[in-house]
N, C-alpha and C positions, 0 to 999 in steps of 0.2 A: 090557607085558603086555596092555594093552587091544587093541593092534593084533593080537596073536596071537588073542585071543578073537574079534575082529571078523572076521579072516580065516577062522577056523574056521566061524563062522556063515555067511559068504558061500559057503564051499565046500559047506556043508550045504544051503543054499538052492539053489545051482546044481545039486547032485546031485538034489534033489527035482524041480526044474524039468525036468531032462533025462528023468526017469522019466514025466512027463506026456505024453499024446498031443499032437501038434503043435497041434491046435485049442485045447486048454486052455492051451498055452504062449502062444498069441496072446491069450487072455483074460487071462492073468496080466500080459502086457506092456501090454495096454490098461488094466488096473486100476492098474498102476504109473504109467502116464502120467496117469491120472485123479488119483491121489494127488499126483503132482508138480505138477499144475495147481492143486491146492488149496493147495500150499505155495508161496506167492508170494515172490518175492525183492523185491517192492516194499516200500519203507520205510513204516513206520507214519506216520500223519498227524501225531502229536505230534512225532516226530523231524524230519519235513520242515518243520513250522512253526518249530521251534526253529532249524533250520539256515538257513532263509530269512528269519527275522525281522530279521537284520542288514541285509538289503538295503533295508528300509524305514526304517531309522534316519535320522532327520532329515527324513523326508517330512512329519511333522506341522508342522514349521516352514515347509516349502514350501507346504503347504495353507493355513496361517494367513496367510502372505504373499499368496497368491492371493486369499483371502477379503478381506483388507484392501484390495487393489487394486480388487476388485469394488465394495466399499463406497465407495471414493473415486470411482470412475466413476459410481456411482449418484447421488452427491451433485452431480456436475458436470452432470447432465442437467437 
């Protein structure tokens, strides 16, 4: 049912667009491009952080190990 309604709306929009002068049709196309540019497909920061957090798992131990090595070298000097 939704597809039928959506198709009807698309036909109505297309018919309206065809009735406009060509110059205005270009303006509509430019406006659509503008709206599409504002609708980004880039993921939100929270989701990216959640997905990439696993990459850093265990790095804390690595950093602690490096810091311990630095301390040992400082003591040897």
